[in-house]
C-alpha positions as CSV (number, residue, x, y, z in Angstrom):
1,M,296.3,23.7,106.8
2,N,296.9,27.2,105.5
3,L,299.3,29.4,107.6
4,G,296.9,32.3,107.3
5,L,294.1,30.3,108.8
6,V,296.2,29.3,111.8
7,Y,297.2,32.9,112.3
8,M,293.5,34.0,112.2
9,K,292.5,31.3,114.7
10,F,295.3,32.2,117.0
11,R,294.4,35.9,116.9
12,A,290.7,35.0,117.6
13,F,291.8,32.8,120.5
14,L,293.9,35.7,121.9
15,R,291.0,38.1,121.5
16,R,288.7,35.8,123.4
17,F,291.2,35.1,126.1
18,R,291.8,38.9,126.6
19,N,288.1,39.8,126.7
20,E,286.9,36.9,128.9
21,E,287.0,37.9,132.6
22,S,285.0,35.1,134.2
23,G,287.9,33.9,136.4
24,Q,289.5,37.2,137.0
25,D,287.6,38.0,140.2
26,L,288.6,34.7,141.8
27,A,292.3,35.2,140.9
28,E,292.2,38.7,142.3
29,Y,290.6,37.5,145.6
30,C,293.3,34.7,145.8
31,L,296.1,37.3,145.3
32,L,294.5,39.6,147.9
33,T,294.2,36.8,150.4
34,A,297.8,35.7,149.8
35,L,298.9,39.3,150.4
36,L,296.9,39.7,153.6
37,T,298.3,36.4,154.8
38,L,301.9,37.5,154.2
39,V,301.2,40.8,156.0
40,A,299.6,39.0,158.9
41,A,302.6,36.6,159.2
42,G,305.0,39.6,159.1
43,I,303.1,41.3,161.9
44,F,303.0,38.1,163.9
45,V,306.8,37.6,163.6
46,Y,307.5,41.2,164.4
47,A,305.2,41.3,167.4
48,S,306.4,37.9,168.7
49,G,309.8,39.4,169.4
50,G,308.2,42.3,171.3
51,V,306.0,39.9,173.4
52,Q,309.0,37.7,174.1
53,A,311.0,40.7,175.3
54,I,308.1,41.7,177.6
55,W,307.9,38.2,179.1
56,A,311.7,38.1,179.5
57,G,311.6,41.4,181.3
58,A,308.8,40.3,183.6
59,N,310.6,37.0,184.3
60,T,313.8,38.9,185.2
61,S,311.9,41.3,187.5
62,L,310.1,38.4,189.3
63,T,313.3,36.4,189.7
64,A,315.2,39.5,191.1
65,G,312.3,40.3,193.4
66,E,312.1,36.7,194.7
67,T,315.9,36.7,195.3
68,V,315.8,39.9,197.2
69,T,312.7,38.8,199.2
70,S,314.2,35.4,200.1
71,T,317.6,37.0,201.0
72,T,315.9,39.7,203.2
73,T,313.6,37.1,204.9
74,S,316.5,34.7,205.7
75,S,318.8,37.4,207.0
76,A,316.0,39.0,209.1
77,S,315.1,35.6,210.6
78,A,318.8,34.9,211.4
79,S,319.3,38.2,213.2
80,A,316.0,38.3,215.2
81,P,316.2,37.0,218.8
82,A,314.3,33.9,219.6
83,G,310.6,34.6,220.4
84,T,310.3,37.9,218.5
85,P,308.3,38.0,215.3
86,G,310.2,38.8,212.1
87,P,309.3,41.7,209.8
């Protein structure tokens, strides 16, 4: 086979490959979907730390409130005379 013929066929192949765009849309949609997925995952990871902090703060407040309430109730019951209602 002549080297010039191989070169011409290779150039024709490259020209067809460069001009053909039938699969380009699908590739672009796949890349766009992958980018959106990565952005959504990043937002999820970032937001999960914030949500976790909110739940931890609420848990701390509820635990502290329950401790204060149970302490107040038990000390009020202990100091009230018998037969009188507590607070």
